[in-house]
C-alpha positions as CSV (number, residue, x, y, z in Angstrom):
1,M,68.9,45.9,-29.7
2,R,69.0,42.9,-26.8
3,N,65.2,42.2,-25.6
4,Y,66.1,42.2,-21.6
5,A,62.5,41.5,-20.7
6,Q,62.4,38.4,-22.9
7,D,66.0,37.1,-21.4
8,A,64.1,37.3,-18.1
9,R,61.3,35.4,-19.2
10,N,63.5,32.8,-21.0
11,D,65.7,32.6,-17.8
12,A,62.8,32.1,-15.4
13,K,62.0,29.1,-18.0
14,Q,65.2,27.6,-17.3
15,M,65.0,27.8,-13.7
16,A,61.4,26.2,-13.7
17,L,63.1,23.7,-15.7
18,Q,66.0,23.3,-13.2
19,F,63.4,22.7,-10.3
20,V,60.9,20.8,-12.4
21,D,61.1,17.8,-10.0
22,E,60.2,20.1,-6.9
23,I,57.5,22.0,-9.0
24,V,55.7,18.6,-9.7
25,E,56.2,17.3,-6.1
26,Q,54.2,20.6,-4.9
27,L,51.6,20.2,-7.3
28,E,51.1,16.7,-6.2
29,D,51.2,17.2,-2.4
30,K,49.2,20.6,-2.2
31,G,47.2,20.7,-5.8
32,E,49.6,23.9,-6.6
33,A,53.2,25.1,-6.7
34,V,54.5,28.4,-4.6
35,A,56.6,31.0,-6.1
36,F,58.7,31.6,-3.3
37,L,62.5,30.6,-3.8
38,E,63.0,28.9,-0.2
39,A,60.2,26.3,-0.9
40,Y,63.0,25.0,-3.5
41,H,66.2,23.4,-2.5
42,G,69.1,25.6,-3.2
43,A,67.0,27.6,-5.8
44,D,67.9,31.3,-3.8
45,R,71.5,30.5,-4.4
46,W,70.9,29.0,-7.7
47,H,69.0,32.4,-8.7
48,N,71.8,34.9,-7.5
49,E,74.6,32.7,-9.0
50,T,72.5,32.6,-12.5
51,H,70.8,35.7,-12.8
52,V,72.5,38.3,-10.5
53,D,76.3,37.8,-9.9
54,R,76.7,39.6,-13.4
55,L,78.7,42.3,-14.5
56,Y,77.5,44.6,-17.2
57,P,79.3,47.1,-19.4
58,L,77.9,50.6,-18.8
59,L,76.0,50.7,-22.1
60,Q,74.5,47.5,-21.3
61,A,73.3,48.1,-18.2
62,A,71.9,51.3,-19.1
63,Q,69.9,49.5,-21.6
64,L,68.8,46.7,-19.1
65,L,68.0,49.3,-16.6
66,D,65.9,51.1,-19.0
67,Q,64.2,48.6,-20.5
68,L,63.3,46.8,-17.1
69,S,62.6,49.8,-15.6
70,E,59.3,48.6,-13.6
71,H,61.6,46.1,-11.8
72,K,64.1,48.4,-10.7
73,E,66.2,47.6,-7.6
74,D,67.1,50.5,-5.5
75,D,68.1,48.4,-2.3
76,C,71.4,47.1,-3.2
77,P,74.3,47.9,-1.3
78,W,76.4,49.8,-4.4
79,E,77.3,52.6,-1.9
80,G,80.9,53.7,-2.3
81,L,81.6,51.8,-5.5
82,K,82.7,53.6,-8.9
83,P,79.8,55.0,-10.8
84,W,80.1,52.3,-13.4
85,R,80.3,49.4,-11.0
86,A,77.5,50.7,-9.0
87,I,75.2,51.1,-12.2
88,S,76.3,47.4,-13.2
89,D,75.6,46.3,-10.1
90,Q,72.1,47.7,-9.7
91,A,71.4,46.4,-13.5
92,A,72.4,42.8,-12.4
93,C,69.9,43.2,-9.3
94,T,67.2,44.5,-11.7
95,Y,67.6,41.7,-13.9
96,G,67.2,39.4,-10.9
97,N,64.1,41.1,-9.8
98,A,62.6,40.8,-13.6
99,V,63.5,36.9,-13.5
100,L,62.0,36.6,-10.3
101,S,59.1,38.2,-11.5
102,A,58.6,36.2,-14.5
103,W,59.2,33.1,-12.2
104,E,56.2,34.2,-9.9
105,E,53.7,34.5,-13.3
106,L,55.1,31.0,-14.8
107,I,54.6,29.4,-11.1
108,D,51.2,30.8,-10.9
109,H,50.6,29.7,-15.1
110,I,51.7,26.2,-14.3
111,S,49.5,26.1,-10.9
112,F,46.4,27.3,-12.9
113,E,46.8,24.9,-15.8
114,Y,47.3,22.1,-13.0
115,A,44.0,23.2,-11.1
116,N,42.1,23.4,-14.6
117,R,43.1,20.1,-16.0
118,V,40.7,17.4,-15.8
119,Y,42.6,13.9,-15.1
120,V,40.6,10.9,-16.1
121,G,42.0,7.6,-14.8
122,D,45.6,7.2,-13.0
123,I,47.8,9.9,-13.4
124,T,51.8,9.4,-12.7
125,T,54.1,11.8,-11.5
126,R,56.0,11.3,-14.9
127,D,52.5,12.5,-16.7
128,I,52.2,15.7,-14.4
129,E,56.2,16.3,-15.4
130,S,55.1,16.2,-18.9
131,N,52.3,18.9,-18.2
132,V,54.4,20.8,-16.4
133,R,57.2,20.6,-19.0
134,T,54.9,21.9,-21.9
135,W,53.3,24.7,-19.5
136,I,56.7,25.8,-19.3
137,N,57.8,25.6,-22.8
138,D,54.5,27.4,-24.1
139,Y,54.8,30.1,-21.3
């Protein structure tokens, strides 16, 4: 059976790699990165197009909703849709929530690692980016 929680975690990692330059910039400017998508140019749209705008077959949707019940979305506009489409849409929104939850954990992890890293001598943007990529991959 497919592990949707792991899929969401992997998609969060992919999203962090997509916006790694902006994450590094935030670390350099503020000493931490923020998790809200509005802080990243185009991230909200990218997240919706990549993680939410999906159709799930009924069985897949049911499995996803069961596995990711802690992220269940009850607020999507599926009223008036055919039942299979409403379940698919609810699964898509739920999956999007799971990805965002993993994204927030990952950004917190990156900020924690950055704050606890002792840099000796000159540190370059390239060094920070290399570390961030390692932290993403290790997450």
